[in-house]
N, C-alpha and C positions, 0 to 999 in steps of 0.2 A: 425262244430267241425274237424276237424279232428286228427286219430292217423299216431301219431309218434317213430317209431327208436328210440333208442339213443345208438350208441355204440359204447363202449367202448377201448382204445387201454391202454397200456400200463401199467405205474406205480409197484407198489412194494405190494410183498406177507409183510407177517406180517412176523414178530421173533417170537413173543412172547405172548403168552395166551391174557394179557395185549393191547399190542400194537393190535390183532387179535381183544378183546372186545372190544376193544374204534372205529375200522372203523365200527366195524359193528353200534355199538350204532353210531356210523357219518351219514350214512345207512341209520340208521329206521328213524332220528330227520329225515333228509333234501324228505326222503319220508312221513311220517306225514304231514309235510310243505303243500308238494304239493295232501295233501289231494285227491281228484275221480280224480283228473288229471292221476294220478296213472291206468292204465289198466293195465299193468304187470311186478308188482316189477326188475324179468327177476333174471336171474342166469348168473359165471364168464361160460365164456367155457369152457371143456377136448379137450381129444385128438376127433380127427374127422378119418374120411373118405373123398373121392375125387371118385366122378362111373365117367367114358368116355362114351362117348357118343357110341361107342358096347357094353359098361357092365360093360370097365373088371375097377376093385373095384383098391386105391390102400391108405398107407396111404394120408390121410390130408395132404396139402403143409402147410408151415409158416403160421403165420396168425396175423396178427397185434394187430386185432382183441381178447379180452380178456373176451368180459357179454353185453349181454344189458338187456334195458327192453324200457316203452313205453307204449306212455303217451297220455294225448288224450290234444290239445290246440287250438286256434281259428284259426291260421296260424305257418307260418316256423320263425317267427320271434321271435315269444310268447314262440313255442318252447325251440326256442333256447334261450330263459332266462332263464324259463325253466329251462334252463341244467348248464347255471352260475350256481347253485350254490351245483355240484353233488362232491363228495363223492375224486370222483378218482384226481379226482387235486391235491385237498390233500397228496396222495403219488406220481406226479410225473405221473398222468396217464393221459390223451386227453378222450376227446366224439368229435365220424360224430353224427348230425340230422339229418334221415329223412326223410322226409312224406314216409307214403304206402298210396295206392290207393286200397281201396275193388273191385273187380274185379268178384266177383263170393257168 
């Protein structure tokens, strides 16, 4: 069993409290349906900083990434199947699935 990073991009932000509550309920149900596969439910991304090799720090560049989750699955194909139910699709978003490797 390996861990997989689900990297979310795009998607709309809810306009009303009711829309936000509905989106949060959809995410809660999806995580519940995934069960023990959920390693880290993740969070949305906020502002960033970028650090260069020389130590220079700047405001982070534009990124399409909007958030992440980490799940466990037997393989990349199975992780991708699990990602197909992600609520980000309902608001126009996208998911990329990356296998992670333990090296430390």
